[in-house]
C-alpha positions as a LaTeX table, in Angstrom:
\begin{tabular}{lrrr}
\hline
Residue & $x$ (\AA) & $y$ (\AA) & $z$ (\AA) \\
\hline
Met1 & $-98.76$ & $-125.22$ & $-82.43$ \\
Ile2 & $-100.15$ & $-122.90$ & $-85.09$ \\
Ile3 & $-99.11$ & $-123.49$ & $-88.69$ \\
Ser4 & $-99.38$ & $-120.59$ & $-91.04$ \\
Ala5 & $-100.81$ & $-121.22$ & $-94.50$ \\
Met6 & $-97.82$ & $-119.38$ & $-95.91$ \\
Thr7 & $-95.37$ & $-122.06$ & $-94.74$ \\
Ile8 & $-97.13$ & $-124.96$ & $-96.42$ \\
Pro9 & $-96.52$ & $-125.08$ & $-100.17$ \\
Tyr10 & $-99.53$ & $-125.77$ & $-102.34$ \\
Val11 & $-99.18$ & $-129.21$ & $-103.87$ \\
Ser12 & $-101.73$ & $-130.28$ & $-106.42$ \\
Ala13 & $-102.52$ & $-133.81$ & $-107.43$ \\
Pro14 & $-100.93$ & $-134.94$ & $-110.70$ \\
Leu15 & $-102.95$ & $-134.50$ & $-113.87$ \\
Val16 & $-102.16$ & $-138.10$ & $-114.78$ \\
Arg17 & $-100.05$ & $-140.76$ & $-113.08$ \\
Trp18 & $-99.11$ & $-144.36$ & $-113.61$ \\
Asp19 & $-97.81$ & $-147.18$ & $-111.48$ \\
Asp20 & $-95.33$ & $-149.15$ & $-113.53$ \\
Leu21 & $-95.89$ & $-148.91$ & $-117.26$ \\
His22 & $-94.71$ & $-151.21$ & $-120.04$ \\
Val23 & $-94.30$ & $-149.48$ & $-123.42$ \\
Val24 & $-93.38$ & $-151.29$ & $-126.65$ \\
Phe25 & $-91.72$ & $-149.42$ & $-129.54$ \\
Asp26 & $-91.53$ & $-150.73$ & $-133.10$ \\
Ile27 & $-87.82$ & $-150.85$ & $-134.06$ \\
Pro28 & $-88.37$ & $-150.39$ & $-137.85$ \\
Thr29 & $-90.37$ & $-147.23$ & $-137.11$ \\
Ile30 & $-87.61$ & $-145.89$ & $-134.84$ \\
Glu31 & $-85.08$ & $-146.61$ & $-137.62$ \\
Arg32 & $-87.17$ & $-144.61$ & $-140.12$ \\
Ile33 & $-87.27$ & $-141.67$ & $-137.71$ \\
Leu34 & $-83.50$ & $-141.92$ & $-137.16$ \\
Arg35 & $-82.89$ & $-141.93$ & $-140.92$ \\
Leu36 & $-84.95$ & $-138.76$ & $-141.30$ \\
Arg37 & $-83.11$ & $-137.03$ & $-138.44$ \\
Leu38 & $-79.66$ & $-138.13$ & $-139.64$ \\
Ala39 & $-80.33$ & $-136.97$ & $-143.22$ \\
Glu40 & $-79.01$ & $-133.57$ & $-142.12$ \\
Val41 & $-75.83$ & $-135.01$ & $-140.57$ \\
Glu42 & $-73.15$ & $-135.55$ & $-143.20$ \\
Ala43 & $-70.92$ & $-137.76$ & $-141.05$ \\
Leu44 & $-73.61$ & $-140.38$ & $-140.25$ \\
Ser45 & $-76.04$ & $-142.44$ & $-142.34$ \\
Asn46 & $-77.94$ & $-145.74$ & $-142.55$ \\
Pro47 & $-78.82$ & $-146.23$ & $-138.86$ \\
Asp48 & $-80.02$ & $-149.66$ & $-137.79$ \\
Leu49 & $-81.09$ & $-150.84$ & $-134.36$ \\
Asp50 & $-80.82$ & $-154.36$ & $-133.10$ \\
Gly51 & $-80.03$ & $-156.06$ & $-129.89$ \\
Gln52 & $-80.84$ & $-158.88$ & $-127.59$ \\
Asp53 & $-82.12$ & $-158.98$ & $-124.05$ \\
Asp54 & $-81.01$ & $-155.81$ & $-122.22$ \\
Arg55 & $-78.51$ & $-154.69$ & $-124.87$ \\
Leu56 & $-79.48$ & $-152.25$ & $-127.59$ \\
Ala57 & $-77.07$ & $-151.85$ & $-130.50$ \\
Leu58 & $-76.93$ & $-148.91$ & $-132.87$ \\
Val59 & $-75.23$ & $-149.69$ & $-136.17$ \\
Val60 & $-74.47$ & $-146.61$ & $-138.24$ \\
Arg61 & $-72.32$ & $-145.79$ & $-141.26$ \\
Val62 & $-69.69$ & $-143.20$ & $-140.33$ \\
His63 & $-68.12$ & $-141.02$ & $-143.03$ \\
Trp64 & $-64.82$ & $-139.41$ & $-142.08$ \\
Lys65 & $-62.58$ & $-137.78$ & $-144.67$ \\
Ser66 & $-62.47$ & $-140.35$ & $-147.50$ \\
Val67 & $-63.27$ & $-143.34$ & $-145.28$ \\
Ser68 & $-66.74$ & $-144.79$ & $-144.82$ \\
Met69 & $-67.33$ & $-147.64$ & $-142.37$ \\
Arg70 & $-70.07$ & $-149.34$ & $-140.40$ \\
Val71 & $-69.73$ & $-148.87$ & $-136.65$ \\
Arg72 & $-71.66$ & $-150.83$ & $-134.04$ \\
Val73 & $-72.16$ & $-149.25$ & $-130.62$ \\
Glu74 & $-73.77$ & $-151.37$ & $-127.92$ \\
Leu75 & $-75.68$ & $-149.71$ & $-125.08$ \\
Arg76 & $-76.33$ & $-151.53$ & $-121.81$ \\
Glu77 & $-78.11$ & $-150.72$ & $-118.57$ \\
Ile78 & $-80.21$ & $-147.95$ & $-120.13$ \\
Arg79 & $-81.94$ & $-145.80$ & $-117.51$ \\
Leu80 & $-83.78$ & $-142.49$ & $-117.37$ \\
Arg81 & $-84.07$ & $-140.51$ & $-114.17$ \\
His82 & $-84.36$ & $-136.81$ & $-113.30$ \\
Arg83 & $-84.69$ & $-136.07$ & $-117.04$ \\
Arg84 & $-81.26$ & $-137.56$ & $-117.73$ \\
Leu85 & $-80.63$ & $-140.65$ & $-119.85$ \\
Gly86 & $-77.81$ & $-142.88$ & $-118.68$ \\
Phe87 & $-76.24$ & $-145.98$ & $-120.17$ \\
Arg88 & $-73.06$ & $-148.05$ & $-120.25$ \\
Leu89 & $-71.16$ & $-148.41$ & $-123.46$ \\
Gly90 & $-70.79$ & $-152.07$ & $-124.32$ \\
His91 & $-68.85$ & $-153.54$ & $-127.22$ \\
Leu92 & $-67.76$ & $-151.15$ & $-129.96$ \\
Arg93 & $-66.94$ & $-152.64$ & $-133.34$ \\
Ala94 & $-65.98$ & $-151.29$ & $-136.78$ \\
Leu95 & $-64.72$ & $-152.62$ & $-140.10$ \\
Gly96 & $-66.42$ & $-155.98$ & $-139.77$ \\
Gly97 & $-65.75$ & $-156.63$ & $-136.11$ \\
Leu98 & $-62.53$ & $-154.88$ & $-135.11$ \\
Pro99 & $-62.77$ & $-153.44$ & $-131.60$ \\
Val100 & $-62.86$ & $-149.65$ & $-131.27$ \\
Pro101 & $-61.37$ & $-148.03$ & $-128.15$ \\
Arg102 & $-64.20$ & $-146.80$ & $-125.90$ \\
Ile103 & $-62.32$ & $-143.63$ & $-125.06$ \\
Ala104 & $-62.48$ & $-142.57$ & $-128.73$ \\
Val105 & $-66.27$ & $-142.86$ & $-128.78$ \\
Leu106 & $-66.67$ & $-141.25$ & $-125.36$ \\
Arg107 & $-64.53$ & $-138.26$ & $-126.31$ \\
Thr108 & $-66.35$ & $-137.92$ & $-129.64$ \\
Leu109 & $-69.71$ & $-137.85$ & $-127.85$ \\
Gln110 & $-68.47$ & $-135.14$ & $-125.51$ \\
Glu111 & $-67.08$ & $-133.09$ & $-128.41$ \\
Ile112 & $-70.31$ & $-133.31$ & $-130.42$ \\
Met113 & $-72.56$ & $-132.26$ & $-127.53$ \\
Pro114 & $-70.38$ & $-130.89$ & $-124.71$ \\
Asp115 & $-73.30$ & $-129.20$ & $-122.94$ \\
Arg116 & $-75.52$ & $-132.32$ & $-123.03$ \\
Val117 & $-73.23$ & $-135.34$ & $-122.72$ \\
Thr118 & $-71.21$ & $-136.23$ & $-119.63$ \\
Val119 & $-68.93$ & $-139.21$ & $-119.34$ \\
Leu120 & $-68.38$ & $-140.27$ & $-115.75$ \\
Pro121 & $-64.62$ & $-140.23$ & $-115.08$ \\
Gly122 & $-62.93$ & $-143.61$ & $-115.03$ \\
Ser123 & $-65.98$ & $-145.47$ & $-116.33$ \\
Asp124 & $-67.92$ & $-146.32$ & $-119.46$ \\
Val125 & $-71.08$ & $-144.59$ & $-118.19$ \\
Val126 & $-72.58$ & $-141.87$ & $-120.39$ \\
Val127 & $-75.21$ & $-139.43$ & $-119.14$ \\
Val128 & $-77.24$ & $-137.37$ & $-121.62$ \\
Asp129 & $-79.08$ & $-134.31$ & $-120.29$ \\
Leu130 & $-82.65$ & $-134.34$ & $-121.69$ \\
Arg131 & $-83.98$ & $-131.41$ & $-119.65$ \\
Thr132 & $-84.51$ & $-129.31$ & $-122.78$ \\
Trp133 & $-86.78$ & $-132.03$ & $-124.24$ \\
Ile134 & $-88.57$ & $-133.35$ & $-121.17$ \\
Pro135 & $-90.43$ & $-130.62$ & $-119.27$ \\
Pro136 & $-90.12$ & $-130.56$ & $-115.46$ \\
Glu137 & $-93.85$ & $-131.35$ & $-115.18$ \\
Val138 & $-93.17$ & $-134.86$ & $-116.53$ \\
Gln139 & $-91.71$ & $-137.42$ & $-114.13$ \\
Leu140 & $-90.30$ & $-140.42$ & $-116.02$ \\
Arg141 & $-88.01$ & $-143.22$ & $-114.88$ \\
Ile142 & $-86.89$ & $-146.07$ & $-117.11$ \\
Val143 & $-86.09$ & $-149.12$ & $-115.02$ \\
Ala144 & $-85.50$ & $-151.69$ & $-117.76$ \\
Val145 & $-85.10$ & $-151.97$ & $-121.52$ \\
Gln146 & $-85.27$ & $-155.19$ & $-123.51$ \\
Val147 & $-85.09$ & $-156.01$ & $-127.21$ \\
Val148 & $-87.31$ & $-158.87$ & $-128.38$ \\
Gly149 & $-87.42$ & $-159.44$ & $-132.13$ \\
Glu150 & $-88.31$ & $-156.13$ & $-133.78$ \\
Ala151 & $-89.72$ & $-154.63$ & $-130.58$ \\
Leu152 & $-88.05$ & $-152.43$ & $-128.00$ \\
His153 & $-89.71$ & $-152.98$ & $-124.62$ \\
Val154 & $-89.34$ & $-150.18$ & $-122.07$ \\
Trp155 & $-90.51$ & $-150.48$ & $-118.46$ \\
Leu156 & $-91.24$ & $-147.23$ & $-116.67$ \\
Ala157 & $-91.43$ & $-146.89$ & $-112.90$ \\
Ser158 & $-94.23$ & $-144.93$ & $-111.29$ \\
Gly159 & $-94.45$ & $-141.46$ & $-112.78$ \\
Ser160 & $-96.74$ & $-138.55$ & $-113.45$ \\
Val161 & $-97.55$ & $-135.40$ & $-115.36$ \\
Thr162 & $-98.43$ & $-132.55$ & $-113.01$ \\
Asp163 & $-99.44$ & $-129.92$ & $-115.54$ \\
Ile164 & $-99.49$ & $-129.28$ & $-119.24$ \\
Pro165 & $-97.05$ & $-126.46$ & $-120.01$ \\
Leu166 & $-98.27$ & $-123.70$ & $-122.30$ \\
Pro167 & $-96.78$ & $-123.75$ & $-125.77$ \\
Gln168 & $-94.00$ & $-121.21$ & $-126.30$ \\
Asn169 & $-95.49$ & $-119.87$ & $-129.52$ \\
Gln170 & $-99.24$ & $-119.35$ & $-129.56$ \\
Gln171 & $-99.51$ & $-118.10$ & $-133.14$ \\
Leu172 & $-101.80$ & $-119.65$ & $-135.68$ \\
Ser173 & $-100.44$ & $-121.71$ & $-138.54$ \\
Ala174 & $-98.48$ & $-120.12$ & $-141.37$ \\
Gly175 & $-101.69$ & $-119.96$ & $-143.43$ \\
Asn176 & $-102.56$ & $-116.61$ & $-141.81$ \\
Pro177 & $-99.47$ & $-115.17$ & $-140.08$ \\
Glu178 & $-101.12$ & $-111.80$ & $-139.32$ \\
Lys179 & $-103.54$ & $-113.32$ & $-136.84$ \\
Ser180 & $-102.47$ & $-114.63$ & $-133.48$ \\
Leu181 & $-104.31$ & $-115.93$ & $-130.47$ \\
Pro182 & $-105.46$ & $-113.32$ & $-127.94$ \\
Pro183 & $-103.66$ & $-113.27$ & $-124.59$ \\
Arg184 & $-104.93$ & $-115.86$ & $-122.16$ \\
Gly185 & $-107.94$ & $-114.64$ & $-120.18$ \\
Ser186 & $-108.76$ & $-111.75$ & $-122.50$ \\
Val187 & $-112.21$ & $-111.35$ & $-124.02$ \\
Thr188 & $-112.61$ & $-110.57$ & $-127.69$ \\
Thr189 & $-115.72$ & $-109.24$ & $-129.37$ \\
Thr190 & $-116.62$ & $-109.09$ & $-133.03$ \\
\hline
\end{tabular}
């Protein structure tokens, strides 16, 4: 049997790979980043993260019309696969502990980001499409998440980075906007 070179796709070894990786995030640092990002969102403020074991809770102040209230949304079974983040909505509380109907939060999520958020019908499972943020060259899978004190522990399954994508904009910094990098592979002389 003769195999043509044209029928076998070229597969290169990954640039970097890992076999099970444990990453620890500092929760106060994540909260500071969330505060900066939410500064532009009028309806949300004062995000806090807490949790215990495999549950991560986001507590945020929601401003709607003339009402302002703290809402606690609990996320369980957090996973990442095929550049999509999935989780189950746990307990939802507002106004000091009153339960909030899950369907209200699920529909709100879909209305805010209809092209990114999918709620699986008949369940409390939310899937967020992260393909615009995670390039296809990066293979990540979250297999477990755990909160211990002020640390968010994330366990990643085996994964890899196959290539480093070229940046979309290859211009120099705003300090000299008239100059840009030459096309890749070109030779410049002075």
